[in-house]
N, C-alpha and C positions, 0 to 999 in steps of 0.2 A: 456620540453617534446618534444617528436618526434611523430607527428601525421602521422599515416599510413592509407591511404585511400584505400579501397578495393571495388570490385564490389559486387553487391547483391548476386550473386551466390557464390563468394568466402567467403563472410560473413556467408552464410548459411552452407557452407562446414565446416568452422572453428568453428562456434558457434551455429549451429542449433541443433535441438533435441526437444523432447516433453517437456523436463524440462527447456528449454532455455539455454542449454549449461552445461558443467561440471565444477566441482570445480578444476580440473587439467587443466593445460595449453594444448592447442591443440599441436599435434606433429609438425605441420607446423610453429610454432612460436618459434624462438630462443630467449633465454634471452639476454638482452643487456649487462649484466655483468654476465657471467657464474659463478655459485656458490655463487653469492651475489645479486640475484634479487628476488623480491617477486611477485608472480602471484596473481592478484586480479581480479576475474571474474566480469562480468557486474552486477551492483547492489551491489557489495561487498559481494556476496553470498559465503562466506568462513569463516573459523575459525578466521581470522583476526578481524572480526566484533564483536566477542563474548565479548571482554573486554569492549568496549564502551557501548554495549547494557546491559551488566551486571551493569554498573554504572547507566544507565537509570532505570533499574528494581529496584535497591535499592532506587532511588529517589522516584519512584512512590509508592512503598510499604510504605516507611517511611512517605510520604505525606498523604496517605490515612489512615494509622494507626492513625494519629493525627486528620485529618479533616473529615474522612468518617463517624465517629460515628456509626459504625456497618452496614452502608448501602452497598449494592452490587454495584460494579463498573465494567463497560465495558470500557476497554482502546482501543479506535478505531484508527487504523493505516492504511493509504492508502498503497496499495501494488503494486510494480512493480515486482521485483523478490520475493517480500514478505520476504526478509531477516530480516528486522527489526522486523516485526510482529512475525515471527517464533522464532527467538532467544529471543525476549522479552517474549513471552509466556513461553518458556522453563525456562528462568532465573527466572521469577516471580513464576512459579510453584515450582522451586527448593527452593526459599526463603520461600514460604508458607509451604513446607514440613519440612524445618528446624525449622521454628517457631512453628509449630504444633498448630496454633491458628485458629480462625474462620473467619479471613478476607476472603471476597469473591471478588476476583479480577479476571476478565476474559479478555483476549486479543481477539479483533475482528479485522480481516483484511478486508479491502474493496478493492478488486482487481481493478486496473486501467489499467493493461496491460493483455489482455486476460480475461478469465472468471474464475469461481470457480474451474473447472477441472484442468486448467493450474496451478492455485495457489496451489492446493493440491499436484500436482506432484512436483512442484518446491520446496515447503516447505518440503515435505517428503524426497526428494533427498538431500536437504541442511542439514536437521536434521541428516540423516544417515551419511553424509560425515563429520559431526562435532561431532560425538559421540553419537547421539540419536538413537532411534529405528524406527523413521519415522512415528510414529502414536500417541503415548501417549501425547505429548506436543504440538501438532498442534493447532494453534488458531482457533476459530470459524470463519466462513466466512459469511459476510453480503451479502445476496442474493437479487437481484431485485425482486419486486413483480411479481408474475406469472400472475395476472389478469390485468396487465396494458398493453395497446397497445403502444409500444415504437416506432413504425415505422419500416420499413424494415432494416435500417442500424443497429439499436440496436437489432432487433430480431435475426439477424445473429450472434450477440455476446451474445446471451442469456440474453438480457436486460442490458448488460454493454455497456459503450461508447467504440467506437473504439479509441485506444490510439493515442493522438495527433491530431485527426481530429476535426476541429472546429465544434461546435454544439451550437445552440441557447440556449438549456437547460443549458449547462455548463456556458455560458456567463451570463444567468439570475442569477444563484447562485453566480457567481463571483461578480456581481454588487450588489446583495442583501446583501451579507455578508459585503461588503466594505461600502456601503452607510447606511445601517440600523444598523450594529453592529460594524463597525470600524475594521473589521478583513480582512486582506489582504491574499488571497489564491492564489496559483499558478493555472494555467489553465490546467496543465497536470495531477496532482494528487489531490490537495486540492479541487478544485471546483467539479470535478466529484465525489469525495468521499462524499462531503457534499450534493450533489444532491441526492444521495442514502440515506444518513443519514436522511435528512429532509423528504424525501418521506416515510421512515419507521416511523418517529415520527408522521407524519400526519395520517398515517394509524393506529397507535396504538389504537385509540379510536373506531375503527370500530369493530362491534360485530363479523364480519366474517373475522377477521384479520388472516394473515399468521404469524405464530410464528417467532421470530427473536432473536438473542443473545443480543439485547439491550432492550428488553421488560422489563419494570418495574425496570430498573437499572439506576444509574447515569452514565453520559458519560464523559470520558476524551479523548480529541482528541490530538494525537501526530502530530504536524506540522513538516513535513519532509523537508521543504525548497523548493527551486526552484523559489523563488521570482525574482531572477535576470533574469529569462527567460520570464517574463510576457510581456515585450515590444515586443520581437520578435514573441511571440505567438499571441499578439494582431494584429500584422501586417498580420499574416495569416488570422485572422478573417476579417480584412479589405479587403483582396483579395477575400474572399468568399462573400463579400457584407453584412456582418453581423454588421459592425460598420463603422464609418467614421473617418476622420483625427482628429476630435475634441475629440474623445474618446481614442486616443492613447497618453499616457503621457511618 
């Protein structure tokens, strides 16, 4: 690969926008091999991702058809550009329409970069650019609880974590899932997503609960990787004084 480093201003000029960039290559970037290059936007937000997500959709529907025994399922996916969640929702919906049966499978995205408004814009833009209408197949979005005091940093993000910024709450979930359940989560997507998932589960028994797309449903979590970045992210937590050397492996 050839790594091209640009300034923050240049990056915003090339890739900025309300929806996090476009599916077409910026005019300021020339293909390395004219006529034989593939443009893949950040997060794989393009039609190239459809084939792989289609296979995942088939696996999920086939699994739940056998194991679900008629129960409702929410497939929860952490979202950056929300590409996986958007395309997975569309592909599962297409399979369900073809089957014409009563399986109840819903895709739920948990935004980890930006909030729900950004996620909606990004997914709608991607859906339109890959043949959808930008509305009918969008997954549900898991929202933070409105009645919770998250502190000033998360209040500015409407209850979501600031992407990549070390936070004690993220570290707590990371350690809880690893030590108590043997599940390794990454610190950029997995742990922030599970922080919100567990918060919603704990709230589910409250009489004055806020409705969510996981209420009364089985949960399947799609792990989207990133484990190789745990060590470097833990180093950031160390610099913030949240952990010491003994906790970095």
